[in-house]
C-alpha positions, 0 to 999 in steps of 0.5 A, spaced: 855 531 795 848 530 792 846 523 790 845 522 782 838 521 780 841 516 775 844 512 781 838 508 782 836 501 782 831 497 779 828 490 780 828 486 774 827 479 778 821 476 774 826 475 768 830 469 766 838 470 767 839 470 760 834 475 759 835 479 765 843 480 763 840 483 756 835 487 760 840 490 765 845 492 759 839 496 755 838 499 762 845 501 762 845 503 755 839 508 756 842 511 762 849 512 759 845 516 753 841 520 758 848 523 761 851 523 754 846 527 750 842 533 751 836 531 747 832 525 746 827 525 740 821 520 741 820 518 734 815 513 730 818 510 724 814 509 717 815 502 713 821 500 718 827 497 714 833 495 717 838 497 711 835 504 711 836 504 719 843 502 718 845 507 713 842 512 718 846 510 724 852 511 720 850 518 718 848 520 725 855 517 728 855 523 733 848 521 735 844 514 737 838 511 735 835 506 740 829 501 739 827 496 744 822 494 749 818 500 751 817 497 758 825 496 759 826 503 757 821 506 761 824 503 767 831 505 765 828 512 765 824 512 771 816 512 771 815 517 776 818 523 779 820 519 785 825 514 781 826 518 774 833 519 772 833 526 770 828 532 771 821 531 768 824 524 764 818 520 767 813 524 762 817 521 756 816 514 759 809 515 759 809 517 752 813 510 750 807 507 747 806 502 741 811 502 735 816 508 737 824 509 737 828 514 740 834 519 738 839 521 743 843 527 740 846 533 742 844 536 735 840 542 735 832 542 735 832 546 729 837 541 725 833 535 727 826 537 725 829 540 719 832 534 717 826 529 719 821 534 715 825 533 709 828 526 709 824 520 706 827 514 702 822 510 697 822 503 697 818 497 695 812 495 699 811 489 703 805 484 705 800 488 709 802 495 706 796 500 705 797 502 698 795 509 696 794 508 688 791 503 684 795 499 679 792 496 673 796 493 667 794 493 660 793 487 656 798 485 651 806 483 651 810 485 657 817 485 653 821 487 660 820 480 663 824 474 661 820 468 658 823 464 664 819 468 669 812 467 666 811 461 670 812 465 676 808 470 674 802 465 673 803 462 680 802 470 683 796 470 679 797 474 673 793 471 667 800 470 662 802 466 657 808 466 652 806 468 645 812 467 640 817 467 646 814 474 649 811 474 656 804 476 654 798 479 659 792 475 656 787 480 659 787 487 663 790 485 670 788 489 676 795 488 681 792 492 687 787 497 689 787 504 692 786 503 700 787 496 700 792 492 704 797 488 699 797 481 699 804 477 699 803 476 691 801 483 690 807 486 693 812 481 689 808 483 683 810 490 684 817 489 686 818 485 679 814 491 676 820 496 679 814 500 683 817 502 689 810 505 693 812 505 700 816 511 704 821 510 709 820 516 714 821 518 721 816 523 724 818 526 731 812 525 736 816 529 742 822 531 745 825 531 752 831 536 753 835 537 760 832 544 760 825 544 758 823 537 760 818 533 756 814 536 750 809 533 745 811 536 738 805 538 733 803 533 728 807 532 722 803 537 718 805 542 723 812 541 722 813 549 721 810 550 727 815 545 731 821 549 728 819 556 729 817 554 736 824 550 737 827 557 734 824 561 740 827 556 745 834 556 742 834 563 742 832 563 750 837 558 751 843 563 748 840 569 752 840 565 758 847 562 757 850 569 754 
Protein backbone atom coordinates (compact mmCIF):
# COMPACT_ATOMS: atom_id res chain seq x y z
CA UNK A 1 0.00 0.00 0.00
CA UNK A 2 1.50 3.38 -1.00
CA UNK A 3 2.46 5.74 1.78
CA UNK A 4 0.06 8.66 2.27
CA UNK A 5 1.45 12.09 1.41
CA UNK A 6 -0.08 13.34 4.62
CA UNK A 7 2.07 11.00 6.69
CA UNK A 8 5.09 13.28 6.80
CA UNK A 9 7.07 14.48 9.80
CA UNK A 10 8.06 18.13 10.13
CA UNK A 11 10.58 19.76 12.44
CA UNK A 12 9.48 22.47 14.85
CA UNK A 13 12.45 22.19 17.18
CA UNK A 14 13.14 25.94 17.42
CA UNK A 15 10.09 26.42 19.59
CA UNK A 16 9.31 26.30 23.33
CA UNK A 17 7.40 23.27 24.62
CA UNK A 18 4.15 25.21 25.00
CA UNK A 19 4.49 26.88 21.61
CA UNK A 20 5.54 23.60 20.03
CA UNK A 21 2.39 21.84 21.22
CA UNK A 22 0.21 24.63 19.81
CA UNK A 23 1.98 24.61 16.45
CA UNK A 24 1.79 20.84 16.19
CA UNK A 25 -1.94 21.05 16.87
CA UNK A 26 -2.32 23.64 14.09
CA UNK A 27 -0.40 21.38 11.71
CA UNK A 28 -2.65 18.44 12.60
CA UNK A 29 -5.83 20.52 12.20
CA UNK A 30 -4.73 21.81 8.80
CA UNK A 31 -3.81 18.34 7.55
CA UNK A 32 -7.14 16.92 8.76
CA UNK A 33 -8.93 19.67 6.85
CA UNK A 34 -6.98 18.85 3.67
CA UNK A 35 -8.24 15.28 3.91
CA UNK A 36 -11.80 16.23 4.79
CA UNK A 37 -12.49 19.00 2.26
CA UNK A 38 -12.14 19.01 -1.53
CA UNK A 39 -11.44 22.74 -1.97
CA UNK A 40 -9.37 25.36 -0.20
CA UNK A 41 -9.95 29.05 -0.96
CA UNK A 42 -7.20 31.54 -0.16
CA UNK A 43 -8.97 34.72 0.96
CA UNK A 44 -8.21 38.22 2.12
CA UNK A 45 -10.43 39.86 4.73
CA UNK A 46 -11.20 43.56 4.57
CA UNK A 47 -11.88 45.26 7.92
CA UNK A 48 -11.58 42.12 10.03
CA UNK A 49 -14.16 41.87 12.80
CA UNK A 50 -14.13 38.91 15.19
CA UNK A 51 -17.88 39.09 15.79
CA UNK A 52 -18.58 39.02 12.03
CA UNK A 53 -16.20 36.09 11.60
CA UNK A 54 -17.96 34.25 14.41
CA UNK A 55 -21.27 34.70 12.59
CA UNK A 56 -19.74 33.37 9.37
CA UNK A 57 -18.42 30.28 11.12
CA UNK A 58 -21.92 29.62 12.44
CA UNK A 59 -23.41 30.10 8.97
CA UNK A 60 -20.80 27.86 7.31
CA UNK A 61 -20.87 24.99 9.79
CA UNK A 62 -20.17 22.49 7.03
CA UNK A 63 -16.93 24.28 6.16
CA UNK A 64 -13.92 25.64 8.06
CA UNK A 65 -12.45 29.14 8.16
CA UNK A 66 -8.82 29.08 9.22
CA UNK A 67 -6.64 32.01 10.23
CA UNK A 68 -3.20 31.36 11.64
CA UNK A 69 0.50 31.93 11.13
CA UNK A 70 1.35 31.56 7.47
CA UNK A 71 4.68 29.83 8.16
CA UNK A 72 3.07 27.12 10.29
CA UNK A 73 0.27 26.52 7.79
CA UNK A 74 2.82 26.36 4.96
CA UNK A 75 4.76 23.73 6.91
CA UNK A 76 1.57 21.73 7.32
CA UNK A 77 0.88 21.83 3.57
CA UNK A 78 4.50 21.26 2.58
CA UNK A 79 6.70 23.80 0.87
CA UNK A 80 7.90 21.73 -2.09
CA UNK A 81 6.75 18.88 -4.33
CA UNK A 82 8.93 16.58 -2.25
CA UNK A 83 7.14 17.19 1.08
CA UNK A 84 3.66 18.43 0.08
CA UNK A 85 0.74 16.50 1.59
CA UNK A 86 -1.46 16.72 -1.53
CA UNK A 87 -0.59 17.00 -5.20
CA UNK A 88 0.22 20.63 -6.06
CA UNK A 89 -0.62 22.09 -2.65
CA UNK A 90 2.90 23.45 -2.18
CA UNK A 91 1.88 26.25 -4.57
CA UNK A 92 -0.77 27.29 -2.06
CA UNK A 93 1.98 27.38 0.59
CA UNK A 94 3.94 29.80 -1.61
CA UNK A 95 0.87 32.05 -1.91
CA UNK A 96 0.46 32.44 1.88
CA UNK A 97 1.72 35.99 2.27
CA UNK A 98 0.53 38.94 4.34
CA UNK A 99 -2.90 39.11 5.94
CA UNK A 100 -4.86 36.19 4.52
CA UNK A 101 -6.96 33.22 5.57
CA UNK A 102 -8.29 29.93 4.26
CA UNK A 103 -11.74 28.54 3.66
CA UNK A 104 -11.85 24.73 3.57
CA UNK A 105 -15.11 23.56 2.02
CA UNK A 106 -16.91 20.89 0.03
CA UNK A 107 -19.31 23.42 -1.47
CA UNK A 108 -19.04 24.08 -5.18
CA UNK A 109 -16.70 26.71 -6.54
CA UNK A 110 -19.59 28.51 -8.18
CA UNK A 111 -21.55 28.71 -4.92
CA UNK A 112 -18.60 30.03 -2.90
CA UNK A 113 -17.64 32.68 -5.44
CA UNK A 114 -21.23 33.88 -5.85
CA UNK A 115 -21.52 34.17 -2.08
CA UNK A 116 -18.24 36.07 -1.67
CA UNK A 117 -19.18 38.43 -4.48
CA UNK A 118 -22.48 39.35 -2.81
CA UNK A 119 -21.56 39.19 0.88
CA UNK A 120 -20.60 42.32 2.80
CA UNK A 121 -21.39 43.77 6.22
CA UNK A 122 -21.19 47.47 7.03
CA UNK A 123 -19.58 48.34 10.37
CA UNK A 124 -18.01 51.25 12.23
CA UNK A 125 -14.49 52.19 11.18
CA UNK A 126 -11.53 51.90 13.49
CA UNK A 127 -8.44 54.03 13.94
CA UNK A 128 -6.20 53.85 10.86
CA UNK A 129 -9.06 53.17 8.43
CA UNK A 130 -8.69 55.09 5.15
CA UNK A 131 -11.95 56.97 4.78
CA UNK A 132 -13.46 57.23 1.28
CA UNK A 133 -15.72 60.20 2.01
CA UNK A 134 -15.46 63.52 3.79
CA UNK A 135 -17.76 64.18 6.75
CA UNK A 136 -18.56 67.76 7.76
CA UNK A 137 -21.01 68.87 10.45
CA UNK A 138 -22.81 72.21 10.12
CA UNK A 139 -22.79 74.87 12.82
CA UNK A 140 -25.79 74.74 15.11
CA UNK A 141 -27.74 72.58 17.59
CA UNK A 142 -27.24 68.81 17.76
CA UNK A 143 -30.47 67.65 19.43
CA UNK A 144 -29.69 63.94 18.92
CA UNK A 145 -26.97 64.18 21.58
CA UNK A 146 -27.71 64.14 25.29
CA UNK A 147 -26.44 67.15 27.24
CA UNK A 148 -24.36 64.82 29.43
CA UNK A 149 -22.12 63.83 26.50
CA UNK A 150 -21.11 67.39 25.63
CA UNK A 151 -17.87 67.37 27.70
CA UNK A 152 -16.84 64.15 25.96
CA UNK A 153 -17.43 65.73 22.53
CA UNK A 154 -15.14 68.60 23.49
CA UNK A 155 -12.50 66.10 24.61
CA UNK A 156 -12.69 64.55 21.14
CA UNK A 157 -11.93 67.95 19.61
CA UNK A 158 -15.39 69.13 18.61
CA UNK A 159 -16.13 72.86 19.23
CA UNK A 160 -19.31 72.33 21.26
CA UNK A 161 -21.11 74.02 24.12
CA UNK A 162 -24.44 73.71 25.93
CA UNK A 163 -26.90 76.38 24.88
CA UNK A 164 -30.20 76.24 26.77
CA UNK A 165 -29.42 72.63 27.61
CA UNK A 166 -28.84 71.61 23.96
CA UNK A 167 -25.50 70.41 22.60
CA UNK A 168 -24.51 72.97 19.97
CA UNK A 169 -21.66 73.17 17.45
CA UNK A 170 -20.18 76.66 17.67
CA UNK A 171 -18.86 76.49 14.10
CA UNK A 172 -18.76 74.13 11.14
CA UNK A 173 -16.62 71.10 11.98
CA UNK A 174 -14.78 68.76 9.60
CA UNK A 175 -14.82 65.31 11.20
CA UNK A 176 -12.63 63.69 8.53
CA UNK A 177 -11.44 64.12 4.96
CA UNK A 178 -11.58 61.63 2.11
CA UNK A 179 -8.40 59.60 1.65
CA UNK A 180 -7.03 60.22 5.15
CA UNK A 181 -6.48 57.64 7.88
CA UNK A 182 -8.85 58.05 10.81
CA UNK A 183 -7.52 59.01 14.22
CA UNK A 184 -8.99 57.31 17.31
CA UNK A 185 -10.95 60.51 18.03
CA UNK A 186 -12.40 60.66 14.51
CA UNK A 187 -13.40 56.99 14.62
CA UNK A 188 -15.15 57.59 17.95
CA UNK A 189 -17.02 60.64 16.60
CA UNK A 190 -18.25 58.72 13.54
CA UNK A 191 -19.57 55.99 15.84
CA UNK A 192 -21.33 58.55 18.02
CA UNK A 193 -22.87 60.01 14.86
CA UNK A 194 -24.12 56.56 13.86
CA UNK A 195 -22.10 56.52 10.62
CA UNK A 196 -20.74 53.04 9.79
CA UNK A 197 -18.31 53.59 6.92
CA UNK A 198 -16.23 50.37 6.94
CA UNK A 199 -17.24 47.23 5.05
CA UNK A 200 -16.37 43.72 6.25
CA UNK A 201 -15.83 41.66 3.10
CA UNK A 202 -14.00 38.56 1.88
CA UNK A 203 -12.07 38.49 -1.40
CA UNK A 204 -10.99 35.18 -3.00
CA UNK A 205 -7.33 35.23 -4.05
CA UNK A 206 -6.73 31.64 -5.08
CA UNK A 207 -8.20 28.15 -5.06
CA UNK A 208 -6.72 24.71 -4.45
CA UNK A 209 -8.73 21.66 -5.49
CA UNK A 210 -7.67 18.04 -5.45
CA UNK A 211 -8.50 17.76 -9.17
CA UNK A 212 -6.93 20.95 -10.54
CA UNK A 213 -4.27 21.86 -7.96
CA UNK A 214 -3.73 25.53 -7.08
CA UNK A 215 -4.90 28.39 -9.30
CA UNK A 216 -4.83 32.14 -8.85
CA UNK A 217 -8.22 33.79 -9.06
CA UNK A 218 -8.80 37.02 -10.94
CA UNK A 219 -9.11 40.29 -9.04
CA UNK A 220 -12.34 41.15 -7.27
CA UNK A 221 -13.44 43.25 -10.23
CA UNK A 222 -13.34 40.14 -12.41
CA UNK A 223 -15.71 38.12 -10.23
CA UNK A 224 -17.89 37.25 -13.25
CA UNK A 225 -14.83 35.83 -15.01
CA UNK A 226 -14.01 33.71 -11.94
CA UNK A 227 -17.53 32.30 -11.81
CA UNK A 228 -17.67 31.54 -15.53
CA UNK A 229 -14.35 29.69 -15.30
CA UNK A 230 -15.60 27.70 -12.31
CA UNK A 231 -18.73 26.71 -14.27
CA UNK A 232 -16.54 25.36 -17.08
CA UNK A 233 -14.44 23.30 -14.66
CA UNK A 234 -17.50 21.93 -12.86
CA UNK A 235 -18.96 20.84 -16.21
CA UNK A 236 -15.69 19.05 -16.97
CA UNK A 237 -15.81 17.31 -13.59
CA UNK A 238 -19.38 16.14 -14.21
CA UNK A 239 -18.49 14.86 -17.70
CA UNK A 240 -15.45 12.99 -16.38
CA UNK A 241 -17.30 11.36 -13.49
CA UNK A 242 -20.53 10.69 -15.36
